[in-house]
C-alpha positions as CSV (number, residue, x, y, z in Angstrom):
1,X,-158.4,2.1,-92.5
2,X,-159.9,2.1,-89.0
3,X,-162.2,-1.0,-88.6
4,X,-163.0,-0.4,-84.9
5,X,-166.7,-0.2,-84.1
6,X,-168.2,1.9,-81.3
7,X,-171.0,0.0,-79.6
8,X,-173.6,1.6,-77.4
9,X,-177.3,1.2,-76.6
10,X,-179.9,3.3,-78.3
11,X,-180.9,6.1,-78.7
12,X,-177.8,7.5,-80.4
13,X,-177.0,11.2,-80.3
14,X,-174.1,12.7,-82.2
15,X,-172.6,16.2,-82.2
16,X,-170.7,17.7,-85.1
17,X,-168.3,19.5,-82.7
18,X,-165.2,17.6,-81.6
19,X,-163.1,18.3,-78.5
20,X,-160.3,19.8,-80.7
21,X,-162.8,22.1,-82.5
22,X,-164.2,23.4,-79.2
23,X,-160.8,24.0,-77.7
24,X,-159.7,26.0,-80.8
25,X,-162.9,28.1,-80.5
26,X,-162.1,28.7,-76.8
27,X,-158.6,29.8,-77.6
28,X,-160.0,32.3,-80.2
29,X,-162.4,33.6,-77.6
30,X,-159.6,34.2,-75.2
31,X,-157.5,36.0,-77.9
32,X,-159.0,39.5,-77.4
33,X,-158.3,39.6,-73.6
34,X,-154.8,38.2,-74.3
35,X,-154.0,40.8,-76.8
36,X,-155.2,43.6,-74.6
37,X,-153.2,42.3,-71.7
38,X,-150.0,42.2,-73.8
39,X,-150.5,45.6,-75.3
40,X,-151.2,47.2,-72.0
41,X,-148.5,45.4,-70.0
42,X,-145.7,44.9,-72.6
43,X,-143.1,42.3,-73.5
44,X,-142.9,40.6,-70.1
45,X,-146.6,39.8,-70.2
46,X,-146.1,38.2,-73.7
47,X,-143.2,36.1,-72.3
48,X,-145.4,34.9,-69.4
49,X,-148.2,33.9,-71.9
50,X,-145.8,32.1,-74.2
51,X,-144.0,30.3,-71.4
52,X,-147.2,29.1,-69.8
53,X,-148.7,27.8,-73.0
54,X,-145.5,26.2,-74.3
55,X,-144.9,24.5,-70.9
56,X,-148.4,23.1,-70.8
57,X,-148.2,21.7,-74.3
58,X,-144.7,20.3,-73.7
59,X,-145.7,18.7,-70.4
60,X,-148.6,16.9,-71.9
61,X,-146.5,15.8,-74.9
62,X,-143.8,14.4,-72.7
63,X,-146.3,12.6,-70.4
64,X,-148.0,11.0,-73.4
65,X,-144.7,9.8,-74.8
66,X,-143.4,8.5,-71.5
67,X,-146.6,6.7,-70.7
68,X,-147.2,5.4,-74.3
69,X,-150.5,7.2,-74.6
70,X,-152.1,8.9,-77.6
71,X,-150.9,12.4,-78.4
72,X,-153.7,14.2,-76.5
73,X,-151.9,17.5,-76.6
74,X,-153.1,17.9,-80.2
75,X,-156.7,18.4,-79.0
76,X,-155.7,21.9,-77.8
77,X,-156.9,21.4,-74.2
78,X,-153.3,21.8,-72.9
79,X,-153.0,25.1,-74.7
80,X,-156.2,26.3,-73.2
81,X,-155.0,25.4,-69.7
82,X,-151.7,27.2,-70.2
83,X,-153.4,30.3,-71.6
84,X,-156.0,30.4,-68.8
85,X,-153.3,30.2,-66.2
86,X,-151.2,32.9,-67.9
87,X,-154.2,35.3,-68.0
88,X,-154.6,34.9,-64.2
89,X,-151.0,35.8,-63.5
90,X,-149.5,39.3,-62.8
91,X,-147.8,40.9,-65.8
92,X,-144.8,41.3,-63.6
93,X,-144.7,37.7,-62.4
94,X,-141.2,36.0,-62.4
95,X,-140.8,33.8,-65.5
96,X,-140.5,30.6,-63.4
97,X,-144.1,31.0,-62.1
98,X,-145.9,30.2,-65.4
99,X,-143.5,27.2,-65.9
100,X,-144.1,25.7,-62.4
101,X,-147.8,26.5,-62.6
102,X,-148.3,24.8,-66.0
103,X,-146.4,21.8,-65.0
104,X,-148.6,21.4,-61.9
105,X,-151.8,21.9,-63.9
106,X,-151.0,19.4,-66.6
107,X,-149.0,16.7,-64.8
108,X,-150.6,16.7,-61.3
109,X,-154.1,17.9,-61.8
110,X,-154.8,16.6,-65.3
111,X,-152.6,13.7,-66.3
112,X,-152.3,12.0,-62.9
113,X,-156.1,11.8,-62.7
114,X,-156.4,10.2,-66.1
115,X,-156.2,13.1,-68.5
116,X,-158.9,15.2,-70.2
117,X,-162.4,14.5,-68.8
118,X,-161.2,12.9,-65.5
119,X,-159.8,15.8,-63.5
120,X,-162.0,16.7,-60.6
121,X,-161.1,20.4,-60.5
122,X,-160.2,23.0,-63.1
123,X,-156.4,22.5,-63.8
124,X,-155.7,26.2,-64.5
125,X,-157.4,27.3,-61.3
126,X,-155.8,24.5,-59.2
127,X,-152.4,25.7,-60.5
128,X,-153.2,29.3,-59.7
129,X,-154.2,28.4,-56.1
130,X,-151.0,26.3,-55.8
131,X,-148.9,29.3,-56.9
132,X,-150.8,31.7,-54.5
133,X,-150.1,29.4,-51.6
134,X,-146.5,28.6,-52.6
135,X,-145.3,32.0,-54.0
136,X,-147.6,34.5,-52.3
137,X,-145.2,37.5,-52.6
138,X,-144.4,37.0,-56.3
139,X,-148.0,36.4,-57.1
140,X,-149.0,39.8,-55.5
141,X,-146.8,41.9,-57.7
142,X,-149.0,44.1,-59.9
143,X,-147.0,46.8,-61.8
144,X,-148.6,49.5,-64.0
145,X,-146.3,52.0,-65.8
146,X,-143.4,50.8,-63.8
147,X,-145.1,51.5,-60.4
148,X,-146.5,48.8,-58.2
149,X,-149.5,49.4,-56.1
150,X,-152.5,47.6,-54.6
151,X,-155.1,46.1,-56.9
152,X,-158.4,47.9,-57.3
153,X,-160.3,45.3,-55.3
154,X,-157.8,45.5,-52.4
155,X,-158.3,49.3,-52.5
156,X,-162.1,49.0,-52.7
157,X,-162.1,46.6,-49.6
158,X,-160.3,49.3,-47.6
159,X,-162.8,52.0,-48.5
160,X,-160.9,53.7,-51.3
161,X,-162.4,54.8,-54.6
162,X,-161.4,53.0,-57.8
163,X,-161.6,53.8,-61.5
164,X,-164.2,51.5,-62.9
165,X,-163.5,52.6,-66.5
166,X,-159.9,51.5,-66.3
167,X,-161.0,48.2,-64.7
168,X,-163.5,47.6,-67.5
169,X,-160.9,48.4,-70.2
170,X,-158.1,46.5,-68.6
171,X,-155.7,49.4,-68.0
172,X,-155.8,49.2,-64.2
173,X,-153.2,47.3,-62.3
174,X,-154.1,43.6,-62.1
175,X,-153.6,40.3,-63.9
176,X,-152.8,40.0,-67.6
177,X,-156.3,39.0,-68.4
178,X,-158.1,41.9,-66.6
179,X,-159.9,43.6,-69.5
180,X,-163.7,43.0,-68.8
181,X,-164.6,44.4,-72.3
182,X,-162.4,41.9,-74.0
183,X,-163.6,39.0,-71.8
184,X,-167.2,39.8,-72.5
185,X,-166.5,39.8,-76.2
186,X,-165.0,36.3,-76.0
187,X,-167.4,35.0,-73.4
188,X,-170.6,36.1,-75.0
189,X,-169.4,34.7,-78.3
190,X,-168.9,31.3,-76.7
191,X,-172.4,31.6,-75.2
192,X,-173.9,32.6,-78.5
193,X,-172.3,29.6,-80.1
194,X,-173.7,27.4,-77.3
195,X,-170.2,26.2,-76.4
196,X,-170.6,27.4,-72.8
197,X,-173.8,27.2,-70.7
198,X,-175.5,30.5,-69.9
199,X,-177.0,28.9,-66.8
200,X,-173.6,28.8,-65.3
201,X,-172.0,32.1,-66.2
202,X,-175.1,34.2,-65.6
203,X,-176.0,32.5,-62.3
204,X,-172.4,33.1,-61.1
205,X,-172.7,36.8,-61.9
206,X,-176.2,37.1,-60.6
207,X,-175.4,35.2,-57.3
208,X,-172.3,37.3,-56.7
209,X,-174.1,40.6,-57.4
210,X,-177.0,39.7,-55.2
211,X,-174.8,38.7,-52.3
212,X,-172.7,41.8,-52.5
213,X,-175.9,44.0,-52.7
214,X,-177.4,42.3,-49.6
215,X,-174.3,42.0,-47.4
216,X,-171.8,44.5,-48.9
217,X,-173.0,47.4,-46.8
218,X,-173.7,49.6,-49.9
219,X,-177.0,48.2,-50.9
220,X,-177.8,48.2,-54.6
221,X,-175.3,51.0,-55.3
222,X,-174.5,50.5,-59.0
223,X,-170.9,51.9,-58.9
224,X,-170.1,49.7,-55.9
225,X,-171.4,46.5,-57.5
226,X,-169.8,47.3,-60.9
227,X,-166.5,47.8,-59.2
228,X,-166.6,44.4,-57.6
229,X,-167.9,42.7,-60.7
230,X,-165.0,44.2,-62.8
231,X,-162.3,43.1,-60.4
232,X,-161.0,40.0,-58.7
233,X,-161.5,37.6,-61.6
234,X,-165.3,37.4,-61.4
235,X,-166.0,37.8,-65.1
236,X,-163.2,35.5,-66.2
237,X,-164.3,32.9,-63.6
238,X,-167.9,33.1,-64.8
239,X,-167.3,32.7,-68.5
240,X,-164.0,30.8,-68.8
241,X,-163.3,28.9,-65.6
242,X,-166.7,27.8,-64.1
243,X,-168.0,26.6,-67.4
244,X,-165.4,23.9,-67.9
245,X,-167.3,20.8,-69.1
246,X,-165.4,18.4,-67.0
247,X,-165.8,20.1,-63.6
248,X,-169.4,21.5,-64.0
249,X,-172.8,19.8,-63.6
250,X,-174.7,18.2,-66.5
251,X,-178.3,19.2,-65.9
252,X,-179.5,22.8,-66.4
253,X,-180.9,23.0,-62.8
254,X,-177.6,21.6,-61.5
255,X,-175.7,24.3,-63.4
256,X,-177.9,27.0,-61.9
257,X,-177.2,25.7,-58.4
258,X,-173.5,25.3,-59.2
259,X,-173.3,28.9,-60.5
260,X,-175.1,30.3,-57.5
261,X,-172.9,28.4,-55.2
262,X,-169.8,30.0,-56.8
263,X,-171.3,33.4,-56.7
264,X,-172.2,33.2,-53.0
265,X,-168.9,31.7,-52.0
266,X,-167.1,34.4,-54.1
267,X,-169.1,37.1,-52.2
268,X,-168.3,35.5,-48.8
269,X,-164.6,35.4,-49.5
270,X,-164.6,38.9,-51.0
271,X,-166.3,40.4,-47.9
272,X,-165.0,38.3,-45.1
273,X,-161.8,36.7,-46.4
274,X,-158.3,37.7,-45.8
275,X,-157.5,38.4,-49.4
276,X,-159.3,40.1,-52.2
277,X,-158.1,37.6,-54.7
278,X,-160.3,34.7,-53.6
279,X,-162.7,33.9,-56.5
280,X,-160.4,31.1,-57.6
281,X,-161.1,29.3,-54.4
282,X,-164.8,29.6,-54.7
283,X,-164.8,27.8,-58.1
284,X,-162.4,25.1,-56.8
285,X,-164.7,24.4,-53.8
286,X,-167.8,24.4,-56.0
287,X,-166.0,21.9,-58.3
288,X,-165.9,19.5,-55.3
289,X,-169.6,19.6,-55.0
290,X,-170.3,18.8,-58.7
291,X,-170.6,15.0,-58.1
292,X,-173.1,15.5,-55.4
293,X,-175.1,18.0,-57.5
294,X,-175.2,15.5,-60.4
295,X,-176.3,12.8,-58.0
296,X,-179.3,14.6,-56.7
297,X,-180.2,16.8,-59.7
298,X,-180.6,14.4,-62.7
299,X,-181.7,15.6,-66.1
300,X,-184.6,13.6,-67.6
301,X,-182.9,10.9,-69.6
302,X,-183.7,9.4,-73.0
303,X,-186.2,6.6,-72.7
304,X,-187.3,8.0,-69.3
305,X,-189.3,5.5,-67.2
306,X,-191.3,6.9,-64.4
307,X,-191.4,3.6,-62.5
308,X,-187.6,3.3,-62.3
309,X,-187.2,6.9,-61.3
310,X,-189.8,6.5,-58.5
311,X,-188.0,3.5,-57.2
312,X,-184.7,5.5,-57.1
313,X,-186.3,8.5,-55.4
314,X,-188.3,6.4,-53.0
315,X,-185.3,5.7,-50.8
316,X,-185.2,1.9,-51.5
317,X,-181.6,2.5,-52.7
318,X,-179.3,2.9,-49.7
319,X,-178.0,6.4,-49.3
320,X,-174.4,5.2,-49.4
321,X,-175.0,3.8,-52.8
322,X,-176.6,7.0,-54.1
323,X,-173.7,9.2,-53.0
324,X,-170.2,8.3,-54.1
325,X,-167.9,7.9,-51.1
326,X,-165.2,10.3,-52.5
327,X,-167.9,13.0,-52.7
328,X,-168.7,12.5,-49.0
329,X,-165.1,12.5,-48.0
330,X,-164.1,15.6,-50.0
331,X,-167.2,17.5,-48.9
332,X,-166.6,16.7,-45.2
333,X,-162.9,17.7,-45.4
334,X,-163.8,20.9,-47.1
335,X,-166.5,21.8,-44.6
336,X,-164.3,21.0,-41.6
337,X,-161.3,22.9,-42.9
338,X,-163.4,25.9,-43.8
339,X,-165.2,26.0,-40.4
340,X,-161.9,25.5,-38.6
341,X,-160.0,28.2,-40.4
342,X,-162.9,30.7,-40.1
343,X,-163.3,29.9,-36.4
344,X,-159.6,30.3,-35.6
345,X,-159.5,33.6,-37.5
346,X,-162.5,35.0,-35.8
347,X,-161.3,33.9,-32.3
348,X,-157.8,35.3,-32.7
349,X,-158.3,38.4,-34.8
350,X,-158.8,40.8,-31.8
351,X,-155.9,39.2,-30.0
352,X,-153.6,39.5,-33.0
353,X,-154.5,43.1,-33.6
354,X,-153.8,44.0,-29.9
355,X,-150.5,42.2,-30.1
356,X,-149.5,44.1,-33.2
357,X,-150.4,47.4,-31.7
358,X,-148.3,46.5,-28.6
359,X,-145.4,45.5,-30.8
360,X,-145.6,48.8,-32.7
361,X,-145.7,50.8,-29.5
362,X,-142.7,49.0,-28.1
363,X,-140.8,49.5,-31.4
364,X,-141.5,53.3,-31.3
365,X,-140.0,53.5,-27.8
366,X,-136.9,51.7,-29.1
367,X,-136.3,54.0,-32.1
368,X,-137.2,57.3,-30.3
369,X,-135.6,56.6,-26.9
370,X,-136.0,60.1,-25.5
371,X,-139.8,60.1,-25.9
372,X,-142.2,59.8,-23.0
373,X,-145.3,59.7,-25.1
374,X,-146.4,59.2,-28.7
375,X,-149.3,60.9,-30.5
376,X,-150.5,61.3,-34.1
377,X,-150.4,64.6,-35.9
378,X,-153.5,65.8,-37.9
379,X,-151.5,67.2,-40.8
380,X,-149.4,64.1,-41.1
381,X,-152.5,61.9,-40.9
382,X,-154.1,63.9,-43.7
383,X,-151.0,63.3,-45.9
384,X,-151.2,59.6,-45.2
385,X,-154.9,59.6,-46.1
386,X,-154.0,61.2,-49.5
387,X,-151.7,58.3,-50.3
388,X,-154.9,56.3,-50.6
389,X,-153.2,53.1,-49.6
390,X,-150.9,53.1,-52.6
391,X,-147.2,52.4,-52.8
392,X,-145.2,55.4,-51.6
393,X,-143.1,57.1,-54.3
394,X,-141.6,55.5,-57.3
395,X,-138.1,54.6,-56.4
396,X,-138.5,52.4,-53.3
397,X,-140.2,49.3,-54.6
398,X,-143.4,48.2,-53.1
399,X,-143.2,50.3,-49.9
400,X,-146.2,51.6,-47.9
401,X,-146.2,54.2,-45.1
402,X,-148.5,52.8,-42.4
403,X,-148.5,55.5,-39.7
404,X,-146.4,58.3,-38.2
405,X,-146.3,59.2,-34.5
406,X,-144.7,62.2,-32.9
407,X,-142.6,61.3,-29.9
408,X,-142.5,64.0,-27.1
409,X,-140.4,64.4,-24.0
410,X,-141.9,65.0,-20.5
411,X,-141.5,68.7,-21.2
412,X,-143.7,68.3,-24.4
413,X,-140.7,68.9,-26.7
414,X,-140.5,66.9,-29.9
415,X,-138.0,64.0,-29.3
416,X,-138.4,62.5,-32.8
417,X,-140.7,60.8,-35.2
418,X,-141.6,57.1,-35.4
419,X,-142.5,56.0,-38.9
420,X,-144.1,52.6,-39.5
421,X,-143.3,51.4,-43.0
422,X,-143.9,48.1,-44.8
423,X,-142.0,46.7,-47.8
424,X,-143.7,44.0,-49.7
425,X,-140.5,43.0,-51.4
426,X,-139.1,40.7,-48.7
427,X,-138.0,37.3,-49.8
428,X,-140.8,35.6,-47.9
429,X,-143.4,38.3,-47.7
430,X,-143.9,41.7,-46.0
431,X,-141.3,43.3,-43.9
432,X,-142.6,45.9,-41.5
433,X,-140.4,48.1,-39.4
434,X,-140.4,51.3,-37.3
435,X,-137.9,53.9,-38.3
436,X,-136.9,56.5,-35.7
437,X,-136.0,59.9,-37.1
438,X,-134.6,62.8,-34.9
439,X,-135.9,66.4,-35.3
440,X,-132.7,67.1,-37.2
441,X,-133.4,64.3,-39.8
442,X,-130.9,61.7,-38.6
443,X,-132.0,58.0,-38.2
444,X,-132.0,57.0,-34.6
445,X,-132.5,53.3,-35.4
446,X,-134.8,50.7,-36.8
447,X,-137.0,48.0,-35.1
448,X,-138.9,45.2,-36.9
449,X,-142.5,44.5,-36.1
450,X,-143.2,42.0,-38.9
451,X,-140.3,39.8,-40.2
452,X,-140.9,36.3,-41.5
453,X,-137.7,35.7,-43.5
454,X,-135.6,32.6,-43.7
455,X,-133.9,31.7,-40.4
456,X,-130.1,32.1,-40.6
457,X,-130.4,34.2,-43.7
458,X,-133.0,36.9,-44.1
459,X,-133.8,36.9,-40.4
460,X,-130.3,38.2,-39.8
461,X,-131.4,41.7,-40.8
462,X,-132.8,41.9,-37.2
463,X,-129.3,41.4,-35.7
464,X,-127.3,44.5,-34.4
465,X,-124.6,44.0,-37.1
466,X,-127.1,45.0,-39.7
467,X,-129.5,47.3,-37.9
468,X,-126.8,49.4,-36.2
469,X,-125.5,50.5,-39.6
470,X,-128.4,53.0,-39.9
471,X,-128.2,54.5,-36.4
472,X,-127.1,58.1,-35.9
473,X,-126.6,58.8,-39.7
474,X,-128.1,61.8,-41.4
475,X,-128.0,61.1,-45.1
476,X,-130.1,61.9,-48.1
477,X,-130.5,58.2,-49.0
478,X,-128.9,54.9,-48.2
479,X,-127.5,52.5,-50.8
480,X,-127.1,48.8,-50.5
481,X,-123.5,47.6,-50.8
482,X,-123.5,43.9,-51.8
483,X,-119.7,43.7,-51.9
484,X,-119.3,44.7,-48.2
485,X,-116.7,46.8,-46.6
486,X,-118.6,50.1,-46.7
487,X,-116.6,53.2,-46.0
488,X,-119.3,56.0,-46.2
489,X,-122.4,56.8,-44.1
490,X,-124.6,56.2,-47.2
491,X,-123.6,52.6,-47.8
492,X,-125.2,49.7,-46.0
493,X,-123.5,46.3,-46.1
494,X,-125.9,43.6,-47.2
495,X,-126.5,40.4,-45.1
496,X,-124.6,37.6,-46.8
497,X,-127.1,35.4,-48.8
498,X,-130.0,37.8,-48.1
499,X,-129.6,40.7,-50.5
500,X,-133.4,40.7,-51.3
501,X,-134.4,41.2,-47.7
502,X,-131.5,43.7,-47.1
503,X,-132.6,45.7,-50.1
504,X,-136.2,45.7,-48.9
505,X,-135.1,47.1,-45.5
506,X,-133.0,49.8,-47.2
507,X,-135.8,50.8,-49.5
508,X,-138.2,51.0,-46.5
509,X,-135.8,53.3,-44.5
510,X,-135.3,55.5,-47.6
511,X,-139.0,55.8,-48.0
512,X,-139.4,56.8,-44.4
513,X,-136.7,59.5,-44.8
514,X,-138.3,60.8,-48.0
515,X,-141.7,61.0,-46.3
516,X,-140.1,62.9,-43.3
517,X,-138.3,65.4,-45.5
518,X,-141.1,66.1,-48.0
519,X,-144.2,65.6,-45.9
520,X,-143.4,66.1,-42.2
521,X,-140.9,68.9,-42.9
522,X,-142.6,70.1,-46.0
523,X,-139.5,69.8,-48.2
524,X,-137.3,71.8,-45.8
């Protein structure tokens, strides 16, 4: 029999809901979106979910045992963290990502800060941001029906139309937990049961919508606003992430301010940031402001005494005593980093764009050596526009055709075609290269304009030993020979230890050849 007494000053308030009960209800609320994600995306999505949840529970169990702490994994909070992280991952994510992410969320963000109730940011979101920074290429893989393409929000930000119905139902390409309908069912149920605070979730949605309407350039266009609301993790963030008890304010007014801050930051990152997938960062940054919000916006306490509150608000208490030092430090660091990054980006953007244009022009002269000038072609540009920013074809991986220029001699004869193509399947990110194709359909050569692979390994694809294998060959399609010792024109020997990068280059060249044959030459 437990004889321990809990002593506290009056008045006493008790709630019938325990932490374990609330966590189980949250798990049930996330079940609809989880089931939709698995049904739409298949077995791999199920494996991602199971691995993420199992790793989160196992990590907390192991930590509790090693540190001789109570078995806190039983309260269900670890399972909630693992499931939330899984729902923010791509259905095609490599299986090591949910494992690494859950370990980071539980061990680093939660346990190392004292466990449940003491973490200063949302563990699942912190893990997602960690994965985005550390495994950017793998985190941006979004396959649907076996074909990988840009997410709806990425397409929307480039001016392309999106299917709002598919986004609402969760059948568009995106993360596992992308069904807005299923999330609304679970989120509104939590709100109706008063498990989450409506002040937070509705101020997030309202602040984001208002910002997009005022600064998005489309005004209060309903379709435009709905498209942005249905993508990029806005609804999931509003109902399941921002409402985390530990990292959200206590007072109702503080919750409104907190939600509006998330919504506005989300709009700023969506419109002016370098990536469409930025809502996670807005919540993480707002988490850092929660101690300050709770310091200045205080709910009327039990046994409220006006005299004591007047003394507190009068300024007799030094400012340094009213604001915790960690809040000041974290806020200052965040503001300085944000301003610095934004300033550097703004100052260098035009220069970077000009350098990239110059690099492409130089690469075109390399791959079409007989050309005196390069110019676009209206018919080819129209075909590129019809691609709508999507992945080209279905057999080349994540390859995009950027632009095609016609090279002409001094006598205005066609010397060849320069095709700029990007493969997003490089080992360390995008690989962009120019492919020169002669009027007869032979590859003149290739030249890289973006290559950030591992020195001594992937970067070796830029060496003549690899690039010269393509030159002067007129083939239907190249194949990667990992064994080496190729004997036919179609075979390309891989760079030792860099088969991923080599394969990305081969796929890019094959896509350029396919575009030339079927679009430029009309299938001739």
